[in-house]
DRENDREN-41967 format. One line per field, with one value per residue: y, z, x of N, C-alpha, C, O, CB in turn; residue number from 1. Coordinates in nm, 4 decimals, m for minus. Atoms other than C-alpha are relative to their C-alpha. Glycine has a CB too. Layout:
n.c2: (Y_...) .
n.c3: (Z_...) .
n.c1: (X_...) .
ca.c2: (Y_...) .
ca.c3: (Z_...) .
ca.c1: (X_...) .
c.c2: (Y_...) .
c.c3: (Z_...) .
c.c1: (X_...) .
o.c2: (Y_...) .
o.c3: (Z_...) .
o.c1: (X_...) .
cb.c2: (Y_...) .
cb.c3: (Z_...) .
cb.c1: (X_...) .
drenlum: (NUM_...) .
! end
This chain:
n.c2: (0.1039_m0.0161_0.1197_0.0104_0.0364_0.1399_0.0842_0.0092_0.0961_0.1314_0.0405_0.0352_0.1313_0.1023_0.0216_0.0665_0.0965_0.0520_m0.1016_0.0066_0.1218_m0.0277_m0.0914_0.0770_0.0875_m0.0843_m0.0505_0.1104_0.0609_m0.0917_m0.0157_0.1265_0.0148_m0.0883_0.0457_0.1220_m0.0361_m0.0735_0.0909_0.0577_m0.1023_0.0004_0.1223_m0.0166_m0.0949_0.0669_0.1021_m0.0703_m0.0841_m0.1355_m0.0917_m0.0789_0.0667_m0.0753_m0.1003_0.0696_0.0477_m0.1015_m0.1103_0.0416_0.0229_m0.1306_m0.0582_0.0804_m0.0357_m0.1371_m0.0007_0.0684_m0.0933_m0.1116_0.0476_0.0111_m0.1350_m0.0717_0.0850_m0.0477_0.0987_0.0512_m0.0480_0.0690_m0.0466_m0.1384_m0.0203_0.0943_0.0810_0.1346_0.0039_0.1074_0.1071_m0.0074_m0.0260_m0.0230_m0.0877_m0.1334_m0.1001_0.0225_m0.0030_m0.0994_0.0309_0.1406_0.0771_0.0826_m0.0824_m0.0429_0.1166_0.0321_m0.1008_0.0076_0.1210_m0.0334_m0.0745_0.0948_0.0767_m0.0946_m0.0232_0.1175_0.0361_m0.0926_0.0637_0.0564_m0.1130_m0.0510_0.0973_m0.0102_m0.1297_0.0202_0.0728_m0.0951_m0.0912_0.0741_0.0110_m0.1336_m0.0276_0.0955_m0.0200_m0.0902_0.0518_0.1060_m0.0578_0.0317_m0.1237_m0.1216_m0.0322_m0.0674_0.1021_0.0656_m0.1032_m0.0234_0.1163_m0.0035_m0.1144_0.0257_0.0915_m0.0652_m0.1125_0.0542_0.1070_m0.0416_m0.0529_0.1006_0.0926_m0.0691_m0.0776_0.0636_0.0510_0.1441) .
n.c3: (m0.0160_0.0891_0.0121_m0.1205_m0.1100_0.0123_m0.0255_m0.1464_m0.0434_0.0451_m0.0828_m0.1330_0.0067_0.0280_m0.1252_m0.0898_0.0900_m0.0554_0.0256_0.1440_0.0236_m0.0511_0.0938_0.1190_m0.0374_m0.0162_0.1322_0.0725_m0.0655_m0.0441_0.1032_0.0204_m0.1095_0.0285_0.1179_m0.0406_m0.0980_0.0650_0.0444_m0.1181_m0.0435_0.0946_m0.0223_m0.1248_0.0261_0.0869_m0.0809_m0.0925_0.0824_m0.0500_0.1143_0.0098_0.0947_0.1259_m0.0166_m0.0202_0.1317_0.1041_m0.0318_0.0295_0.1443_0.0660_m0.0327_0.0695_0.1420_0.0127_m0.0217_0.1151_0.1138_m0.0322_0.0130_0.1424_0.0558_m0.0516_0.0361_m0.0690_m0.0165_m0.1343_m0.0514_0.0589_0.1383_0.0003_m0.0831_0.0368_m0.1172_m0.0055_m0.1107_m0.0964_0.0447_0.1461_0.0752_0.1409_0.0585_0.0417_m0.0031_m0.0745_m0.1428_m0.0706_m0.1415_m0.0322_m0.0002_m0.1211_m0.1140_0.0199_m0.0254_m0.1431_m0.0747_0.0270_m0.0685_m0.1424_m0.0202_0.0150_m0.1247_m0.1040_0.0211_m0.0496_m0.1351_m0.0380_m0.0345_0.1212_0.0811_m0.0575_0.0315_0.1426_0.0194_m0.0429_0.1097_0.1110_m0.0349_0.0163_0.1445_0.0462_m0.0453_0.0626_0.1445_0.0305_m0.0565_0.0885_0.1278_0.1014_0.0212_m0.0699_m0.1042_0.0576_0.0599_m0.1038_m0.0597_0.0937_m0.0038_m0.1261_0.0008_0.0944_m0.0627_m0.1135_0.0455_0.0730_m0.0731_m0.1209_0.0333_0.0686_m0.0982_m0.0917_0.0604_0.1084_m0.0544_0.0156) .
n.c1: (m0.1004_m0.1144_m0.0819_m0.0828_0.0882_0.0413_m0.1176_m0.0130_0.1039_m0.0457_m0.1141_0.0488_0.0663_m0.0999_m0.0731_0.0955_0.0648_0.1262_0.1026_0.0256_0.0792_0.1338_0.0645_0.0367_0.1116_0.1189_0.0374_0.0647_0.1149_0.1052_0.1034_0.0710_0.0962_0.1134_0.0739_0.0707_0.1030_0.1083_0.1073_0.0655_0.0954_0.1121_0.0773_0.0751_0.1086_0.0978_0.0674_0.0904_0.0890_m0.0228_0.0087_m0.1233_m0.0897_m0.0101_m0.1057_m0.1271_m0.0424_m0.0134_m0.0921_m0.1377_m0.0169_m0.0099_m0.1310_m0.1005_0.0053_m0.0490_m0.1455_m0.0612_0.0037_m0.0888_m0.1385_m0.0339_m0.0016_m0.1179_m0.1132_m0.1203_m0.1066_m0.0250_m0.1296_m0.1151_m0.0170_m0.0494_m0.1190_m0.1051_m0.0339_0.0567_0.0952_m0.0203_0.0890_m0.0108_0.1224_m0.0319_0.1014_m0.0425_0.1055_0.1247_m0.0324_0.0815_m0.0148_m0.0224_0.1249_m0.0007_0.0390_0.1389_0.0850_m0.0039_0.0750_0.1434_0.0476_0.0065_0.1250_0.1114_0.0075_0.0379_0.1432_0.0720_m0.0394_m0.1067_m0.1283_m0.0624_m0.0444_m0.1242_m0.1046_m0.0322_m0.0656_m0.1388_m0.0648_m0.0134_m0.1095_m0.1256_m0.0239_m0.0380_m0.1371_m0.0925_m0.0195_m0.1126_m0.1246_m0.0470_m0.0419_0.1012_0.0757_m0.0388_0.0985_0.1177_0.0872_0.0804_0.0851_0.1106_0.0890_0.0750_0.0913_0.1097_0.0948_0.0652_0.0824_0.1159_0.0663_0.0728_0.1331_0.0817_0.0549_0.0905_0.1084_0.0738_0.1251_0.0289) .
ca.c2: (m3.0685_m3.0232_m3.2822_m3.2090_m3.2310_m3.5613_m3.7017_m3.6203_m3.8117_m4.1029_m4.1078_m4.1126_m4.4075_m4.5952_m4.5472_m4.6910_m5.0031_m5.1262_m4.8004_m4.8185_m5.1728_m5.0631_m4.7774_m5.0193_m5.2597_m4.9806_m4.8360_m5.1761_m5.2891_m4.9780_m4.9051_m5.2748_m5.2782_m4.9802_m5.1252_m5.4528_m5.2860_m5.0693_m5.3594_m5.5098_m5.1817_m5.1879_m5.5486_m5.4673_m5.1661_m5.3734_m5.6559_m5.4091_m5.2340_m4.9097_m4.6238_m4.4509_m4.6999_m4.4687_m4.1897_m4.4409_m4.5716_m4.2589_m3.9948_m4.1939_m4.2958_m3.9337_m3.8188_m4.1057_m4.0207_m3.6486_m3.7091_m3.9507_m3.6947_m3.4120_m3.6192_m3.6887_m3.3241_m3.1802_m3.4690_m3.3421_m3.5186_m3.7226_m3.6325_m3.8999_m3.7631_m3.3981_m3.4347_m3.7211_m3.9250_m4.2895_m4.3236_m4.5314_m4.7310_m4.8094_m4.6863_m4.6898_m4.4634_m4.1386_m3.8263_m3.8144_m3.7249_m3.4380_m3.4946_m3.8211_m4.0706_m4.2994_m4.0159_m3.8826_m4.2329_m4.2940_m3.9654_m4.0065_m4.3621_m4.2277_m3.9836_m4.2654_m4.4737_m4.1669_m4.1064_m4.4577_m4.5043_m4.2400_m4.4745_m4.6612_m4.3293_m4.2111_m4.5311_m4.5011_m4.1310_m4.2308_m4.4792_m4.2072_m3.9713_m4.2391_m4.2951_m3.9186_m3.9040_m4.2116_m4.1172_m3.8081_m3.9678_m4.2580_m4.0201_m4.1203_m3.7822_m3.4265_m3.2965_m3.0759_m3.3910_m3.5534_m3.2270_m3.1673_m3.5230_m3.4918_m3.1458_m3.2460_m3.5338_m3.3266_m3.0210_m3.2303_m3.5153_m3.3383_m3.1259_m3.4161_m3.6565_m3.3920_m3.2175_m3.4468_m3.5560_m3.9190) .
ca.c3: (m9.0424_m9.1902_m9.3069_m9.0095_m8.7662_m8.9066_m8.8997_m8.5262_m8.4761_m8.6787_m8.4791_m8.1499_m8.2563_m8.3945_m8.0588_m7.8901_m8.0949_m7.8554_m7.8926_m8.2708_m8.2681_m8.0533_m8.2943_m8.5879_m8.4053_m8.3094_m8.6606_m8.7956_m8.5338_m8.4112_m8.7469_m8.7872_m8.4454_m8.5416_m8.8784_m8.7102_m8.4296_m8.6659_m8.8377_m8.4941_m8.3904_m8.7061_m8.6424_m8.2850_m8.4000_m8.6749_m8.4329_m8.1891_m8.4742_m8.3484_m8.5843_m8.5068_m8.7445_m9.0384_m8.8997_m8.8017_m9.1601_m9.3685_m9.1806_m9.1747_m9.5378_m9.6423_m9.4609_m9.6078_m9.9612_m9.9117_m9.7768_m10.0609_m10.3227_m10.1476_m10.1309_m10.5029_m10.5816_m10.3593_m10.4259_m10.1669_m10.1463_m9.8435_m9.6135_m9.7565_m10.1062_m10.0225_m9.7592_m9.9148_m9.5949_m9.5251_m9.3263_m9.0098_m9.1442_m9.5111_m9.7527_m10.1324_m10.1894_m10.3727_m10.3124_m10.1654_m9.8237_m9.7385_m9.5460_m9.3735_m9.4499_m9.1648_m8.9158_m9.0676_m9.0597_m8.7023_m8.5799_m8.7574_m8.6221_m8.2746_m8.3128_m8.4310_m8.1254_m7.9043_m8.0502_m7.9466_m7.6224_m7.4465_m7.2833_m7.6110_m7.7909_m7.5499_m7.6010_m7.9790_m7.9581_m7.7662_m8.0437_m8.3044_m8.1203_m8.1087_m8.4836_m8.5378_m8.3399_m8.4985_m8.8644_m8.8661_m8.6331_m8.8754_m9.1662_m9.3478_m9.3103_m9.2219_m8.9028_m9.1167_m9.2883_m8.9651_m8.8185_m9.1321_m9.1248_m8.7597_m8.8032_m9.1098_m8.9200_m8.6116_m8.7955_m9.0191_m8.7812_m8.4617_m8.6202_m8.8376_m8.5461_m8.3331_m8.5861_m8.8740_m8.8342_m8.9434) .
ca.c1: (3.2419_3.5863_3.8340_4.0579_3.7662_3.6508_4.0049_4.0151_3.6894_3.8259_4.1504_3.9599_3.7441_4.0438_4.2168_3.9046_3.8227_3.5530_3.3640_3.4022_3.2677_2.9731_2.9005_2.9010_2.6695_2.4295_2.4362_2.3325_2.0822_1.9015_1.7336_1.6521_1.4857_1.2706_1.1793_1.0818_0.8846_0.6797_0.4964_0.4298_0.2680_0.0570_m0.0492_m0.1509_m0.3521_m0.5156_m0.5952_m0.7513_m0.9323_m0.7876_m0.8769_m0.5450_m0.3840_m0.4578_m0.2400_0.0299_0.0363_m0.0075_0.1925_0.5201_0.4629_0.4116_0.7265_0.9294_0.8149_0.8788_1.2305_1.3088_1.2012_1.3870_1.7083_1.6970_1.6250_1.9016_2.1443_2.3941_2.7273_2.8245_3.1159_3.3441_3.2804_3.3492_3.6194_3.8138_3.8024_3.7335_3.4096_3.4245_3.1324_3.2040_2.9412_2.9425_2.6423_2.7009_2.4953_2.1455_2.2826_2.0452_1.8246_1.9091_1.6340_1.7423_1.7014_1.3797_1.2313_1.3446_1.1964_0.8635_0.8349_0.9140_0.6256_0.3979_0.4848_0.4481_0.1010_m0.0014_0.1936_0.4046_0.6627_0.7189_0.7419_1.0104_1.2088_1.1874_1.2805_1.5946_1.6779_1.6158_1.8514_2.1223_2.0853_2.1104_2.4355_2.5923_2.5414_2.7696_3.0245_3.0482_3.1119_2.7929_2.6179_2.6989_2.5361_2.3077_2.1725_2.0590_1.9296_1.7232_1.5864_1.4863_1.3351_1.1353_0.9799_0.9101_0.7749_0.5492_0.4716_0.3708_0.0960_m0.0161_m0.0545_m0.2269_m0.4477_m0.5415_m0.9019_m0.8769) .
c.c2: (0.0235_m0.1317_m0.0211_m0.0419_m0.1456_m0.0950_m0.0143_m0.1007_m0.1416_m0.0514_m0.0425_m0.1387_m0.1117_m0.0292_m0.0713_m0.1031_m0.0586_0.0969_0.0024_m0.1209_0.0194_0.0920_m0.0752_m0.0913_0.0810_0.0549_m0.1052_m0.0377_0.0963_0.0246_m0.1289_m0.0245_0.0864_m0.0538_m0.1338_0.0328_0.0674_m0.0933_m0.0676_0.0989_0.0007_m0.1228_0.0099_0.0943_m0.0620_m0.1028_0.0632_0.0856_0.1451_0.0953_0.0869_m0.0613_0.0828_0.1079_m0.0673_m0.0585_0.1176_0.1122_m0.0426_m0.0239_0.1318_0.0649_m0.0747_0.0382_0.1408_0.0070_m0.0657_0.0917_0.1155_m0.0392_m0.0068_0.1377_0.0754_m0.0719_0.0493_m0.1133_m0.0360_0.0458_m0.0674_0.0378_0.1380_0.0170_m0.0929_m0.0832_m0.1374_m0.0020_m0.1175_m0.1199_0.0091_0.0116_0.0292_0.0987_0.1366_0.0935_m0.0385_m0.0048_0.0880_m0.0085_m0.1496_m0.0731_m0.0930_0.0798_0.0471_m0.1150_m0.0336_0.0999_m0.0079_m0.1268_0.0241_0.0770_m0.0915_m0.0830_0.0897_0.0257_m0.1142_m0.0253_0.0831_m0.0695_m0.0640_0.1106_0.0583_m0.0932_0.0111_0.1342_m0.0079_m0.0737_0.0942_0.0980_m0.0682_m0.0138_0.1342_0.0369_m0.0871_0.0343_0.1004_m0.0485_m0.1061_0.0533_m0.0258_0.1248_0.1155_0.0236_0.0663_m0.1005_m0.0636_0.1010_0.0262_m0.1167_m0.0011_0.1129_m0.0195_m0.0904_0.0661_0.1098_m0.0491_m0.0973_0.0453_0.0592_m0.1043_m0.0968_0.0677_0.0548_m0.0697_m0.0714_m0.1510_m0.0837) .
c.c3: (m0.1058_m0.0075_0.1273_0.1205_m0.0072_0.0241_0.1500_0.0565_m0.0350_0.0887_0.1394_m0.0009_m0.0294_0.1233_0.1043_m0.0802_0.0539_m0.0258_m0.1482_m0.0334_0.0466_m0.0952_m0.1249_0.0280_0.0114_m0.1335_m0.0798_0.0621_0.0439_m0.1091_m0.0239_0.1092_m0.0243_m0.1140_0.0247_0.0953_m0.0657_m0.0539_0.1165_0.0534_m0.0918_0.0186_0.1274_m0.0218_m0.0882_0.0792_0.0942_m0.0725_0.0474_m0.1194_m0.0154_m0.0994_m0.1268_0.0096_0.0089_m0.1317_m0.0911_0.0326_m0.0202_m0.1493_m0.0739_0.0257_m0.0737_m0.1485_m0.0221_0.0138_m0.1176_m0.1214_0.0228_m0.0156_m0.1459_m0.0642_0.0419_m0.0412_0.0598_0.0161_0.1468_0.0477_m0.0650_m0.1454_m0.0024_0.0720_m0.0355_0.1169_m0.0128_0.1151_0.0933_m0.0309_m0.1526_m0.0681_m0.1431_m0.0669_m0.0316_0.0042_0.0899_0.1508_0.0801_m0.0435_0.0216_0.0083_0.1208_0.1192_m0.0138_0.0303_0.1480_0.0799_m0.0280_0.0618_0.1507_0.0298_m0.0123_0.1263_0.1147_m0.0051_0.0588_0.1477_0.0405_0.0394_m0.1197_m0.0898_0.0508_m0.0290_m0.1462_m0.0302_0.0425_m0.1091_m0.1181_0.0260_m0.0145_m0.1480_m0.0538_0.0422_m0.0755_m0.1453_m0.0336_0.0572_m0.0901_m0.1343_m0.1133_m0.0381_0.0675_0.1112_m0.0564_m0.0599_0.1043_0.0695_m0.0902_m0.0003_0.1242_m0.0011_m0.0955_0.0636_0.1138_m0.0445_m0.0754_0.0854_0.1186_m0.0358_m0.0675_0.0996_0.0912_m0.0670_m0.1109_0.0555_m0.0114_0.1003) .
c.c1: (0.1082_0.0764_0.0819_m0.0850_m0.0420_0.1176_0.0268_m0.1004_0.0439_0.1137_m0.0462_m0.0638_0.0996_0.0857_m0.0867_m0.0800_m0.1312_m0.1150_m0.0359_m0.0862_m0.1434_m0.0758_m0.0463_m0.1192_m0.1287_m0.0485_m0.0753_m0.1346_m0.1091_m0.1050_m0.0791_m0.1036_m0.1238_m0.0848_m0.0681_m0.1142_m0.1201_m0.1097_m0.0726_m0.1036_m0.1226_m0.0887_m0.0839_m0.1177_m0.1080_m0.0801_m0.1019_m0.1042_0.0017_0.0051_0.1256_0.0986_0.0195_0.1060_0.1373_0.0525_0.0343_0.0980_0.1457_0.0245_0.0183_0.1360_0.1105_0.0058_0.0557_0.1519_0.0718_0.0048_0.0974_0.1466_0.0432_0.0124_0.1263_0.1283_0.1323_0.1006_0.0172_0.1380_0.1204_0.0215_0.0653_0.1331_0.1148_0.0474_m0.0641_m0.1004_0.0290_m0.0891_m0.0037_m0.1362_0.0413_m0.0941_0.0591_m0.1206_m0.1164_0.0223_m0.0954_m0.1442_0.0201_m0.1342_m0.0068_m0.0534_m0.1442_m0.0958_m0.0052_m0.0838_m0.1498_m0.0587_m0.0079_m0.1283_m0.1217_m0.0164_m0.0474_m0.1511_m0.0832_0.0288_0.1217_0.1306_0.0701_0.0534_0.1306_0.1170_0.0428_0.0667_0.1466_0.0788_0.0236_0.1147_0.1362_0.0364_0.0497_0.1424_0.1002_0.0300_0.1108_0.1326_0.0613_0.0488_m0.0972_m0.0791_0.0708_m0.1023_m0.1260_m0.0982_m0.0906_m0.0913_m0.1204_m0.0983_m0.0859_m0.1025_m0.1175_m0.1059_m0.0745_m0.0967_m0.1242_m0.0805_m0.0815_m0.1363_m0.0901_m0.0626_m0.1014_m0.1251_m0.0789_m0.1235_m0.0212_0.0742) .
o.c2: (0.0358_m0.2229_m0.1327_m0.1249_m0.2157_m0.2025_m0.1188_m0.1811_m0.2324_m0.1673_m0.1402_m0.2213_m0.2224_m0.1397_m0.1197_m0.0807_m0.0919_0.0559_0.0167_m0.1113_m0.0214_0.0706_m0.0515_m0.1051_0.0410_0.0614_m0.0722_m0.0534_0.0579_0.0139_m0.1246_m0.0754_0.0417_m0.0540_m0.1715_m0.0304_0.0502_m0.0682_m0.0964_0.0601_0.0071_m0.1120_m0.0322_0.0659_m0.0395_m0.1109_0.0097_0.1444_0.2123_0.0775_0.1469_0.0017_0.0804_0.1275_m0.0168_m0.0808_0.1224_0.1612_0.0292_0.0075_0.1427_0.1217_m0.0125_0.0570_0.1632_0.0737_m0.0177_0.0979_0.1531_0.0385_0.0340_0.1598_0.1357_m0.0078_0.0598_m0.2287_0.0405_0.0841_m0.0009_0.0193_0.1628_0.0958_m0.0743_m0.1113_m0.1576_0.0223_m0.2206_m0.2341_0.1009_m0.0554_0.1019_0.1384_0.1895_0.0577_m0.1304_m0.0890_0.0663_0.0004_m0.2299_m0.0392_m0.1164_0.0323_0.0438_m0.0954_m0.0634_0.0603_0.0098_m0.1266_m0.0269_0.0527_m0.0747_m0.1027_0.0473_0.0346_m0.0921_m0.0579_0.0668_m0.0310_m0.0532_0.0974_0.0948_m0.0474_0.0116_0.1413_0.0516_m0.0377_0.0915_0.1302_m0.0074_0.0040_0.1391_0.1121_m0.0408_0.0242_0.0698_m0.0321_m0.1164_m0.0204_m0.0072_0.1397_0.0973_m0.0254_0.0388_m0.0764_m0.0822_0.0674_0.0369_m0.0952_m0.0276_0.0925_0.0151_m0.0635_0.0478_0.1186_0.0104_m0.0990_m0.0017_0.0141_m0.1064_m0.1251_0.0039_0.0589_m0.0351_m0.1369_m0.2052_m0.2060) .
o.c3: (m0.2251_0.0723_0.1786_0.2006_0.0939_0.0812_0.1951_0.1435_0.0477_0.1303_0.1945_0.0859_0.0223_0.1385_0.2055_m0.1103_m0.0243_m0.0577_m0.1837_m0.1130_m0.0218_m0.1213_m0.1749_m0.0555_m0.0408_m0.1582_m0.1565_m0.0081_0.0464_m0.0810_m0.0454_0.0817_m0.0039_m0.1072_m0.0501_0.0895_m0.0202_m0.0279_0.1071_0.0877_m0.0447_0.0121_0.1291_0.0215_m0.0667_0.0654_0.1142_m0.0102_0.0572_m0.2089_m0.1209_m0.1354_m0.1865_m0.0848_m0.0453_m0.1458_m0.1484_m0.0578_m0.0871_m0.2002_m0.1619_m0.0655_m0.1268_m0.2038_m0.1142_m0.0653_m0.1607_m0.1903_m0.0678_m0.0681_m0.1812_m0.1495_m0.0419_m0.0823_m0.0098_0.0387_0.2364_m0.0337_m0.0973_m0.1980_m0.0818_0.0297_0.0129_0.1295_m0.0904_0.2295_0.0508_m0.0014_m0.2078_m0.0312_m0.1664_m0.1811_0.0431_m0.0401_0.1714_0.2207_0.1998_m0.1628_m0.0689_0.0899_0.1746_0.1943_0.0833_0.0964_0.2014_0.1703_0.0640_0.1046_0.2168_0.1311_0.0607_0.1737_0.1988_0.0985_0.1076_0.2238_m0.0160_m0.0120_m0.1332_m0.1494_m0.0281_m0.0596_m0.1765_m0.1172_m0.0222_m0.1387_m0.1795_m0.0649_m0.0635_m0.1855_m0.1348_m0.0285_m0.1138_m0.1882_m0.1185_m0.0063_m0.1010_m0.2112_m0.2301_m0.1528_0.1610_0.1027_m0.0094_m0.0593_0.0811_0.1067_m0.0424_m0.0041_0.1170_0.0352_m0.0629_0.0544_0.1276_0.0055_m0.0640_0.0793_0.1378_0.0176_m0.0455_0.0914_0.1343_m0.0058_m0.1337_0.1596_0.0569_0.1005) .
o.c1: (0.0802_0.0545_0.0898_m0.0420_m0.0453_0.0996_0.0735_m0.0669_0.0353_0.1135_0.0044_m0.0357_0.0844_0.1379_m0.0360_m0.1973_m0.2204_m0.2266_m0.1529_m0.1796_m0.2373_m0.1941_m0.1563_m0.2086_m0.2328_m0.1689_m0.1658_m0.2344_m0.2260_m0.2244_m0.2002_m0.2123_m0.2367_m0.2078_m0.1583_m0.2197_m0.2332_m0.2274_m0.1919_m0.2152_m0.2361_m0.2112_m0.1996_m0.2294_m0.2271_m0.2021_m0.2110_m0.1927_m0.1010_0.0877_0.1461_0.1981_0.1271_0.1826_0.2356_0.1727_0.1432_0.1657_0.2200_0.1320_0.1037_0.1961_0.2025_0.1141_0.1343_0.2185_0.1766_0.1066_0.1717_0.2263_0.1539_0.0984_0.1934_0.2250_0.2333_0.0640_m0.0186_0.2220_0.2189_0.1313_0.1560_0.2177_0.2265_0.1666_m0.1575_m0.0619_0.0811_m0.0540_m0.0643_m0.2327_0.1379_m0.0709_0.1415_m0.2298_m0.1075_m0.0340_m0.1142_m0.1733_m0.0027_m0.2199_m0.1151_m0.1386_m0.2198_m0.1978_m0.1120_m0.1574_m0.2297_m0.1741_m0.0983_m0.1939_m0.2194_m0.1283_m0.1267_m0.2169_m0.1940_m0.0623_0.2299_0.2355_0.1920_0.1603_0.2178_0.2270_0.1621_0.1535_0.2328_0.1928_0.1302_0.1912_0.2314_0.1523_0.1422_0.2095_0.2076_0.1450_0.1945_0.2368_0.1835_0.1106_m0.0629_m0.1212_0.1487_m0.2149_m0.2364_m0.2189_m0.2101_m0.2037_m0.2333_m0.2195_m0.2059_m0.2183_m0.2310_m0.2256_m0.1955_m0.2089_m0.2313_m0.2035_m0.1936_m0.2377_m0.2112_m0.1821_m0.1975_m0.2319_m0.1948_m0.1168_m0.1082_0.0609) .
cb.c2: (m0.1437_0.1149_0.0100_0.1345_0.0886_m0.0255_0.0588_0.1393_0.0322_0.0068_0.1149_0.1046_0.0010_0.0434_0.1340_0.1045_m0.1123_m0.0260_0.1398_m0.0057_m0.1209_0.0629_0.1142_m0.0832_m0.0729_0.1151_0.0448_m0.1226_m0.0745_0.1325_0.0454_m0.1161_0.0374_0.1405_m0.0110_m0.0992_0.0920_0.0848_m0.1067_m0.0355_0.1398_0.0051_m0.1215_0.0534_0.1268_m0.0679_m0.0812_0.0880_m0.0545_0.0080_0.0895_0.0122_m0.1382_0.0627_0.0855_m0.1117_m0.0867_0.0590_0.0478_m0.1263_m0.0763_0.0928_m0.0038_m0.1509_m0.0091_0.0893_m0.0730_m0.1284_0.0547_0.0490_m0.1381_m0.0832_0.0774_0.0127_m0.0077_0.0592_0.0528_m0.1549_m0.0215_m0.1497_0.0043_0.0903_m0.0186_0.0732_0.0695_m0.1103_m0.0090_0.0502_0.0125_m0.1224_0.1192_m0.1301_0.0147_m0.0031_0.0244_m0.1294_0.0488_0.1411_0.0487_m0.0142_m0.0814_m0.0519_0.1203_0.0510_m0.1206_m0.0005_0.1389_0.0033_m0.1205_0.0827_0.1150_m0.0925_m0.0626_0.1325_0.0156_m0.1234_m0.1519_0.0858_m0.1052_m0.0867_0.1075_0.0193_m0.1426_m0.0171_0.1108_m0.0795_m0.1217_0.0773_0.0516_m0.1396_m0.0446_0.1035_m0.0239_m0.1402_0.0465_0.1384_m0.0577_m0.1006_m0.0532_m0.1099_m0.0132_0.1231_0.0913_0.1009_m0.1082_m0.0693_0.1310_0.0228_m0.1281_0.0168_0.1258_m0.0647_m0.1233_0.0585_0.0936_m0.0701_m0.0964_0.1028_0.1214_m0.0773_m0.0604_0.1118_0.1240_m0.0994_0.0676_m0.0467) .
cb.c3: (m0.0129_0.0484_m0.1229_0.0286_0.0004_m0.1388_m0.0700_0.0656_m0.0667_m0.1470_0.0108_0.0497_m0.1073_m0.1168_0.0561_0.0680_m0.0287_0.1514_0.0458_m0.0785_0.0721_0.1400_m0.0387_m0.0487_0.1334_0.0956_m0.0771_m0.0023_0.1166_0.0430_m0.1307_m0.0044_0.1345_m0.0336_m0.1199_0.0663_0.1063_m0.1138_m0.0920_0.1110_0.0016_m0.1437_0.0080_0.1125_m0.0662_m0.1195_0.0804_0.0940_0.0037_0.0844_0.0150_0.1376_m0.0361_m0.0366_0.1264_0.1047_m0.0641_m0.0276_0.1455_0.0773_m0.0574_0.0482_0.1531_0.0157_m0.0529_0.1048_0.1320_m0.0344_m0.0214_0.1424_0.0650_m0.0741_0.0442_0.1546_m0.1509_0.1378_m0.0576_0.0027_0.1490_0.0112_m0.0731_0.0634_0.1444_m0.0592_0.1309_0.0189_m0.0534_0.1414_0.0641_m0.0527_0.0619_m0.0749_0.0947_m0.1429_m0.1383_m0.0457_0.0196_m0.0239_0.0780_0.1334_m0.1298_0.0298_0.0138_m0.1447_m0.0787_0.0514_m0.0340_m0.1521_m0.0303_0.0427_m0.1012_m0.1215_0.0339_m0.0158_m0.1503_m0.0820_0.0101_0.1139_0.1061_m0.0780_m0.0026_0.1506_0.0301_m0.0859_0.0798_0.1336_m0.0439_m0.0213_0.1436_0.0652_m0.0748_0.0535_0.1523_0.0079_m0.0624_0.0532_0.1393_m0.0224_m0.0377_0.0511_0.0534_m0.0982_0.1042_m0.1078_m0.0688_0.1037_0.0232_m0.1417_m0.0074_0.1194_m0.0376_m0.1299_0.0504_0.0935_m0.0900_m0.1278_0.0457_0.0802_m0.0911_m0.1021_0.0830_0.0668_m0.0542_m0.0765_m0.0668_m0.1395) .
cb.c1: (m0.0634_0.0928_0.0925_0.0707_m0.1221_m0.0607_0.1238_m0.0212_m0.1381_0.0458_0.1023_m0.1010_m0.1095_0.0887_0.0495_m0.0961_0.0951_0.0139_0.0487_0.1323_0.0628_0.0077_0.0960_0.1196_0.0297_0.0295_0.1241_0.0919_0.0460_0.0617_0.0639_0.0991_0.0653_0.0489_0.0934_0.0972_0.0587_0.0563_0.0575_0.1049_0.0670_0.0521_0.0935_0.0916_0.0550_0.0705_0.1028_0.0809_m0.1443_0.1322_m0.1224_0.0660_m0.0546_m0.1350_m0.0260_m0.0165_m0.1101_m0.1328_m0.0214_0.0329_m0.1209_m0.1124_0.0254_m0.0311_m0.1450_m0.0658_0.0360_m0.0778_m0.1438_m0.0260_0.0154_m0.1058_m0.1249_m0.0068_0.0120_m0.0361_0.1323_m0.0104_0.0064_m0.0176_m0.1362_m0.1021_m0.0354_0.1163_m0.0458_0.1123_m0.1436_m0.0271_m0.1461_0.0728_m0.0831_m0.0032_m0.1202_0.0634_m0.0503_m0.0650_0.1419_0.0534_m0.1220_0.0783_m0.0130_0.1431_0.0939_m0.0214_0.0501_0.1456_0.0514_m0.0271_0.0931_0.1238_m0.0107_0.0227_0.1378_0.0785_m0.0303_0.0374_0.0304_m0.0467_m0.0224_m0.1011_m0.1064_m0.0152_m0.0487_m0.1275_m0.0732_0.0050_m0.0863_m0.1322_m0.0176_m0.0111_m0.1296_m0.0981_0.0129_m0.0570_m0.1294_m0.0292_m0.0245_m0.1100_0.1336_m0.0955_m0.1442_0.0082_0.0630_0.0435_0.0838_0.0913_0.0799_0.0542_0.0801_0.0957_0.0754_0.0541_0.0713_0.1048_0.0828_0.0461_0.0997_0.0827_0.0142_0.0845_0.1117_0.0725_0.0558_0.0905_m0.1109_0.0352) .
drenlum: (1_2_3_4_5_6_7_8_9_10_11_12_13_14_15_16_17_18_19_20_21_22_23_24_25_26_27_28_29_30_31_32_33_34_35_36_37_38_39_40_41_42_43_44_45_46_47_48_49_50_51_52_53_54_55_56_57_58_59_60_61_62_63_64_65_66_67_68_69_70_71_72_73_74_75_76_77_78_79_80_81_82_83_84_85_86_87_88_89_90_91_92_93_94_95_96_97_98_99_100_101_102_103_104_105_106_107_108_109_110_111_112_113_114_115_116_117_118_119_120_121_122_123_124_125_126_127_128_129_130_131_132_133_134_135_136_137_138_139_140_141_142_143_144_145_146_147_148_149_150_151_152_153_154_155_156_157_158_159_160_161_162_163_164_165_166) .
! end
């Protein structure tokens, strides 16, 4: 992503204010929906005394912790810091852009839902994909940040959900 490329994206969204408003709404509410649905999933699994709860708790927690540590270690700048542009969704955070924790969390939660229920997993994966598209368009992350967040969750999560014995 270059400054000129991002300015073109910004100009398009500013020329389409309804689409910009929708992007802002989705950026706010999609992660909140996931973070509200996840505890409900845990409560259902606990109520049913489903042993799969341990994977659904520990695998997302491990990925979240790993991504948080990696972000602090890499401390990559965000597009608005490097390109000198105003993001479409205002953000004051500096650094810690790579990998995207929002996207990594969304993808690992999608895998957790998928592990429990395929249709719910597909729905959550769609939400995760939308989050991954919105973050760079909004100027909050570079595409590499969201790709890395998604890949980390997929590469670690799929084998963990399929192969871990507990």
